[in-house]
KEDRENRO-540679 format. One line per 8 residues: number of its first residue (from 1); their letters; for each residue x, y, z of N, C-alpha, C, CB. Coordinates in nm, 2 decimals. Glycine has a CB too. Example, Ala and Ser with C-alpha at 12.3 -4.5 7.8 and 13.67 -1.06 7.14 Angstrom:
<recs>
1 = AS = 1.32/-0.57/0.78/1.23/-0.45/0.78/1.32/-0.33/0.78/1.13/-0.45/0.90 | 1.28/-0.22/0.71/1.37/-0.11/0.71/1.29/0.00/0.79/1.41/-0.06/0.57
</recs>
This chain:
<recs>
1 = MSITEHES = 4.88/1.45/-0.62/4.81/1.57/-0.57/4.66/1.54/-0.56/4.83/1.70/-0.65 | 4.60/1.56/-0.45/4.45/1.53/-0.43/4.37/1.65/-0.49/4.42/1.51/-0.29 | 4.24/1.62/-0.51/4.15/1.72/-0.56/4.14/1.84/-0.47/4.01/1.66/-0.59 | 4.15/1.82/-0.34/4.14/1.93/-0.25/4.27/2.02/-0.25/4.12/1.88/-0.10 | 4.38/1.96/-0.29/4.50/2.04/-0.29/4.52/2.12/-0.42/4.62/1.95/-0.28 | 4.44/2.08/-0.53/4.46/2.14/-0.66/4.32/2.19/-0.70/4.52/2.04/-0.76 | 4.31/2.32/-0.73/4.19/2.38/-0.77/4.18/2.38/-0.92/4.17/2.52/-0.72 | 4.10/2.30/-0.98/4.08/2.29/-1.12/3.97/2.39/-1.16/4.04/2.15/-1.16
9 = PMLQVRVP = 3.99/2.47/-1.27/3.89/2.56/-1.32/3.75/2.49/-1.34/3.93/2.63/-1.44 | 3.76/2.36/-1.37/3.63/2.29/-1.40/3.56/2.27/-1.27/3.67/2.15/-1.47 | 3.62/2.27/-1.16/3.55/2.25/-1.03/3.49/2.38/-0.97/3.65/2.19/-0.93 | 3.52/2.49/-1.03/3.47/2.62/-0.98/3.33/2.64/-1.04/3.57/2.73/-1.01 | 3.24/2.57/-1.00/3.10/2.58/-1.05/3.02/2.66/-0.95/3.04/2.44/-1.07 | 2.94/2.75/-1.00/2.85/2.84/-0.92/2.72/2.77/-0.91/2.84/2.98/-0.98 | 2.69/2.73/-0.79/2.56/2.66/-0.77/2.46/2.76/-0.71/2.58/2.54/-0.67 | 2.34/2.78/-0.77/2.25/2.88/-0.72/2.19/2.83/-0.58/2.14/2.90/-0.82
17 = KLLRLDDV = 2.16/2.92/-0.50/2.10/2.90/-0.37/1.95/2.88/-0.40/2.12/3.01/-0.27 | 1.89/2.76/-0.36/1.75/2.73/-0.39/1.67/2.75/-0.26/1.74/2.59/-0.44 | 1.55/2.81/-0.28/1.46/2.84/-0.17/1.34/2.76/-0.18/1.43/2.99/-0.17 | 1.29/2.71/-0.07/1.15/2.65/-0.07/1.05/2.76/-0.04/1.15/2.54/0.04 | 0.92/2.72/-0.06/0.81/2.82/-0.05/0.82/2.89/0.08/0.68/2.74/-0.06 | 0.84/2.83/0.20/0.84/2.90/0.32/0.95/3.00/0.33/0.86/2.80/0.44 | 1.06/2.97/0.27/1.17/3.07/0.26/1.13/3.19/0.17/1.30/3.01/0.20 | 1.07/3.17/0.06/1.02/3.27/-0.03/0.92/3.36/0.04/0.97/3.22/-0.16
25 = RELTGLSR = 0.83/3.30/0.11/0.73/3.37/0.19/0.79/3.46/0.29/0.63/3.27/0.25 | 0.89/3.41/0.36/0.96/3.48/0.47/1.04/3.60/0.41/1.05/3.39/0.55 | 1.10/3.58/0.30/1.18/3.69/0.24/1.10/3.80/0.18/1.27/3.63/0.13 | 0.98/3.76/0.12/0.90/3.86/0.04/0.79/3.92/0.13/0.85/3.80/-0.08 | 0.75/3.84/0.23/0.63/3.89/0.30/0.50/3.86/0.23/0.64/4.04/0.33 | 0.51/3.78/0.12/0.39/3.75/0.05/0.33/3.61/0.10/0.42/3.74/-0.10 | 0.20/3.60/0.08/0.14/3.47/0.12/0.16/3.37/0.00/-0.01/3.49/0.14 | 0.13/3.25/0.03/0.14/3.14/-0.07/0.05/3.18/-0.19/0.10/3.00/-0.01
33 = TAIYEEMA = -0.07/3.22/-0.16/-0.16/3.25/-0.27/-0.11/3.37/-0.35/-0.30/3.29/-0.21 | -0.06/3.47/-0.29/-0.01/3.59/-0.36/0.11/3.55/-0.45/0.03/3.70/-0.26 | 0.19/3.47/-0.40/0.31/3.42/-0.48/0.26/3.35/-0.61/0.40/3.33/-0.40 | 0.17/3.26/-0.59/0.12/3.18/-0.71/0.04/3.27/-0.80/0.04/3.06/-0.67 | -0.04/3.37/-0.75/-0.11/3.46/-0.83/-0.02/3.55/-0.91/-0.21/3.54/-0.75 | 0.08/3.60/-0.85/0.18/3.69/-0.92/0.26/3.61/-1.02/0.27/3.75/-0.82 | 0.29/3.48/-0.99/0.36/3.40/-1.09/0.27/3.38/-1.22/0.39/3.26/-1.03 | 0.14/3.36/-1.19/0.05/3.34/-1.30/0.04/3.46/-1.39/-0.09/3.30/-1.25
41 = RGRFPGSY = 0.05/3.58/-1.33/0.04/3.71/-1.40/0.18/3.74/-1.46/0.00/3.82/-1.30 | 0.28/3.66/-1.44/0.41/3.69/-1.49/0.49/3.80/-1.42/0.40/3.73/-1.63 | 0.44/3.83/-1.29/0.51/3.94/-1.22/0.59/3.89/-1.10/0.40/4.03/-1.17 | 0.62/3.76/-1.10/0.70/3.70/-0.99/0.78/3.59/-1.05/0.61/3.66/-0.87 | 0.90/3.57/-1.01/0.98/3.46/-1.07/0.91/3.32/-1.06/1.12/3.45/-1.00 | 0.93/3.25/-1.16/0.87/3.11/-1.16/0.95/3.02/-1.08/0.86/3.06/-1.31 | 0.88/2.91/-1.04/0.94/2.81/-0.96/1.00/2.70/-1.05/0.84/2.74/-0.86 | 1.09/2.62/-0.99/1.15/2.51/-1.05/1.11/2.38/-0.99/1.31/2.53/-1.05
49 = ELTGRARC = 1.10/2.27/-1.06/1.06/2.14/-1.01/1.18/2.07/-0.95/0.99/2.06/-1.12 | 1.18/2.04/-0.83/1.28/1.96/-0.76/1.25/1.81/-0.78/1.30/1.99/-0.61 | 1.13/1.78/-0.75/1.07/1.64/-0.77/0.93/1.66/-0.82/1.07/1.56/-0.63 | 0.86/1.55/-0.83/0.72/1.56/-0.89/0.63/1.66/-0.82/0.66/1.43/-0.88 | 0.65/1.68/-0.69/0.57/1.77/-0.61/0.65/1.89/-0.55/0.50/1.70/-0.50 | 0.77/1.87/-0.53/0.85/1.98/-0.46/0.90/2.09/-0.56/0.98/1.92/-0.39 | 0.88/2.21/-0.52/0.92/2.33/-0.60/1.02/2.41/-0.52/0.79/2.41/-0.63 | 1.10/2.49/-0.60/1.19/2.58/-0.54/1.20/2.70/-0.63/1.33/2.51/-0.52
57 = WKLEEITE = 1.27/2.80/-0.57/1.30/2.93/-0.64/1.44/2.96/-0.63/1.21/3.05/-0.59 | 1.50/3.03/-0.72/1.64/3.07/-0.71/1.65/3.20/-0.63/1.71/3.08/-0.85 | 1.73/3.20/-0.53/1.75/3.32/-0.45/1.79/3.44/-0.54/1.86/3.30/-0.35 | 1.87/3.42/-0.64/1.91/3.53/-0.73/1.79/3.60/-0.80/2.02/3.48/-0.83 | 1.70/3.51/-0.84/1.58/3.57/-0.91/1.49/3.64/-0.82/1.51/3.45/-0.98 | 1.47/3.59/-0.69/1.39/3.66/-0.59/1.45/3.79/-0.56/1.37/3.57/-0.47 | 1.58/3.79/-0.54/1.65/3.92/-0.51/1.64/4.02/-0.62/1.80/3.89/-0.48 | 1.65/3.97/-0.75/1.64/4.06/-0.86/1.50/4.12/-0.87/1.67/3.99/-0.99
65 = WADNLKPA = 1.40/4.03/-0.84/1.26/4.08/-0.84/1.24/4.19/-0.73/1.16/3.96/-0.81 | 1.29/4.17/-0.61/1.28/4.26/-0.51/1.35/4.39/-0.54/1.34/4.21/-0.37 | 1.47/4.38/-0.60/1.55/4.50/-0.64/1.47/4.59/-0.74/1.68/4.46/-0.69 | 1.39/4.52/-0.82/1.32/4.59/-0.93/1.18/4.64/-0.89/1.31/4.51/-1.05 | 1.14/4.62/-0.77/1.01/4.67/-0.73/1.00/4.82/-0.74/0.97/4.63/-0.58 | 0.89/4.87/-0.78/0.87/5.02/-0.79/0.81/5.07/-0.66/0.77/5.05/-0.92 | 0.85/5.19/-0.63/0.79/5.25/-0.50/0.64/5.26/-0.52/0.85/5.38/-0.47 | 0.57/5.23/-0.41/0.42/5.25/-0.41/0.39/5.40/-0.42/0.36/5.18/-0.29
73 = SVPPTPTQ = 0.29/5.43/-0.49/0.24/5.57/-0.49/0.16/5.59/-0.36/0.16/5.60/-0.62 | 0.20/5.69/-0.30/0.14/5.73/-0.17/0.04/5.84/-0.19/0.24/5.76/-0.06 | -0.09/5.81/-0.16/-0.19/5.92/-0.18/-0.16/6.03/-0.08/-0.33/5.87/-0.16 | -0.19/6.16/-0.12/-0.16/6.27/-0.03/-0.25/6.26/0.09/-0.19/6.40/-0.10 | -0.20/6.31/0.20/-0.28/6.31/0.33/-0.39/6.42/0.32/-0.19/6.33/0.45 | -0.49/6.41/0.39/-0.59/6.52/0.39/-0.53/6.66/0.42/-0.70/6.49/0.49 | -0.43/6.66/0.50/-0.37/6.79/0.53/-0.29/6.85/0.41/-0.26/6.77/0.65 | -0.23/6.76/0.33/-0.16/6.80/0.21/-0.26/6.85/0.11/-0.08/6.69/0.15
81 = IDAETVRL = -0.38/6.78/0.10/-0.48/6.82/0.00/-0.53/6.96/0.04/-0.59/6.72/0.00 | -0.57/6.98/0.17/-0.62/7.11/0.22/-0.52/7.22/0.19/-0.66/7.10/0.37 | -0.40/7.20/0.22/-0.30/7.30/0.20/-0.28/7.34/0.05/-0.16/7.26/0.26 | -0.30/7.24/-0.04/-0.29/7.27/-0.18/-0.41/7.33/-0.24/-0.25/7.14/-0.25 | -0.53/7.30/-0.19/-0.65/7.34/-0.25/-0.71/7.47/-0.19/-0.75/7.23/-0.25 | -0.68/7.49/-0.06/-0.74/7.61/0.01/-0.64/7.72/0.00/-0.77/7.57/0.16 | -0.68/7.83/-0.06/-0.60/7.95/-0.07/-0.65/8.05/0.02/-0.59/8.00/-0.22 | -0.57/8.10/0.11/-0.61/8.20/0.20/-0.58/8.34/0.14/-0.54/8.18/0.34
89 = P = -0.67/8.43/0.17/-0.64/8.57/0.11/-0.52/8.64/0.18/-0.76/8.66/0.13
</recs>
């Protein structure tokens, strides 16, 4: 029996999808600078070394980061402020 005909539990390895910087930029909408600044602040997943110079990120970690983003607080519009502060008799 060949390896393709028999599925061994040992061969069922989950390999993470690796992303390069351009992929991360496209998925997040962040610039290169913003990505590295957020990494330095501990607010963005760290990269992994592929070679001496090549870096990558795990798709799963980028997805988890995006899923955990908090909604931006939206300041009230001038109309909302006027309606709340102006009381008509």
